[in-house]
Steps between C-alpha positions, in 0.01 A plus 500: 500500500526202255253256341610251768316701759168345377606135503417456141545156337847411386412490124364853519804629696734319255318662198517848654876448561566377149329815371716713725229619738644543841277748690129561448393846376289717722167392340614131543592561864154637569294265278650152531450440867139625485419270205670210682273578786201440268396859496408723202743763379454811296842649404618798298846540390699629202561286197800265543487479883403138523121502535456188300744297701342640822183330385643187334761394753250429787257334250774263392581429865124415572491291172802296600353420837154398344671282243698307763192443705600734775264754651628851481356740759 
């Protein structure tokens, strides 16, 4: 699985690639699609496993769509 599986906006995918992130961590694999589906998530994972990115990546995606006048569903 890669971050491309979620059809994220190109600027997000480019930033992830620039930082060397290729594959999502287990917490990201579980949380990102749920958040993109406008559902709440409660996650628990060890420090350093990518919880912050699991929360922020889908929020950035939604923010980009709202700023560009697109409706994200």
